[in-house]
C-alpha angles and dihedrals in degrees: 000000000000119000098203132014125195114211109217094199145061142226126033097341091055089052091048092053092046092052092048091049092051090053089052094049094249122141116235137214122198122203120202145175120234088259090060098048093119096041121127095239087062091050097045100045119091090236134012133199127192109227103183151304125321100276111096093226089060097044126009092031095042103106098187091053093050093047090048090052090052092049097048091049094043093236111173096198140029125213110202098193111201129314120013108057098346094111098030109123092195090057092050089049093049090051090053091048089056094046091249116135113238106215097226139046124322123272090254092055092047091051093049092054102026095070108064095212092053091044092052092051090049091052093048089053090048092052096246114147112256133186114264111256147100118344091221141344117334110247097200144001089252091058089049093052092049092050091047090056089050099050095031134241138313098062132165126219118206138187110251090220092040138129139160093035095296115146092012126128134170112219119199100180142011093253089066096045101093095047094050092042092056096045093046092051092049093049093046092051092048094047103038106012085240122096096185113136135192132185137230136178106264109241110220120219091008130175121214104228122172131188122215112225132186124197130179135205092265099065096263118136130179134173128224101207128265141298126211110224099167097122098091139148116208088345091305115123117237104167130025132182141183129245104022114245087219101053123085127199094265094053091041090059092048092048092048093048091049092049092051090048089051093051095044091051089071097029088246120210124198134006119331143157126227108204124207138182110224118198128213090270090056092249109145134208132192112252107171144316124240111210097204145053111295129229088239097051093114094074089059091047091052097051095041098037088227131134104228096183092054090048091050092054093045092051091052087053089056097257113147117248117274113242130342106234129049116170121178121264116193124344132286131192129190126200118193111221107208131185092244135121107240090188090059104049091283093291113181114264111199120174144100120318107228101180132017135179117166126207119266140175140090113330094010123117126179120195109193145137099203131104138175106288094026115134114222105221121222094223103077145042111310098230112128102173147345119229110204123185132184129196138156093260137024092245090054091046091054091049090049091049091051090054092045092051091051090054096048104097122183131161134182096051134049116250140188093246094107090054093051092048091056093044091056088055096050113113096217093049091047089051092049092244103141143108135191088280094055097109092052088074097030105105093185095169089066087065096056 
């Protein structure tokens, strides 16, 4: 087992890794930017190293600084958390070059799944259902128009290096093609320094369903059921739950088998998530694979009673996976509490937290890094906390979440709590009648 792990991240995920390491008897090293000097992950780690100024590119994305911090503290492993460098193949490769274990898949695995075109080809070869579309990058707008005629409108063009909805456009007819093509390329180039685009058939009334998989260094892979992440705004997840209210046992088995097949096709090592779009007929299609721990992993932990972070660290230390079958028991829901003003188009709301009381009680879990007096910096993701509830049924979980949201008191910054409260009251959400486009028609402010 590792003696000392450096956590190349910040916020609640850094705290979660630190706590897990302490329980396992492993020393921890926090890295931080000058903006995060007073953060809890800095206080709770055994050691802490400043790696640069506030901007991510000069600190949390600065590979030489992180490697130097690991070397001067004699860390023998690095946990990347999520975001930042967690899916950066060059970072994983650099760790290996310096004899530091990257807690995650190898650089080769990340590259195979990190580029969406390569990932799609890999899935086709593995026999996993994929969405009809281009076999590779589109070489011209004319080629795109021809393919769109072949597979039928609506289609969606996506940046091959994309994420978070950047470089993505839905096209409903040929007359709109050129305009969307140009804007997608410009946005992709600005966001990722790569303007490559590919095309897929746009799946109407889709659900975003993802399957948690775990693979060890001995070729064993298991899945831990699915999560429903369909409640999204601008392709950013806001609410996640496990299991999905839409998926039955038959489809769950098919999804799980497909996810395992996907992971085994690249001899996957570590935690990962295979993401699918599921249409209204419960036909599913591979969308992408995330080669890291996910923000929403707690809902899977709650319904499987399984510590995913501990398993991730053990796998990296060459321990075989624990158990082979993990089916959901009960129902879990997670609400992301962001420092955003939902009354003002969800504009970021950085600032000093003056008052804080987090939700408590049976079946309620709050993962957070904030405290009264903490200043929310404007440089990073706006997530402040995750409220996770578990109950025997979905109806009971929703009722518990409503109570937990009422108890969560925060002042000094705007948050998404009012939005979540109204969502939990919505009849369609409560009935499980929603797709990825649900929030487009959800005028929640009319309910206030």
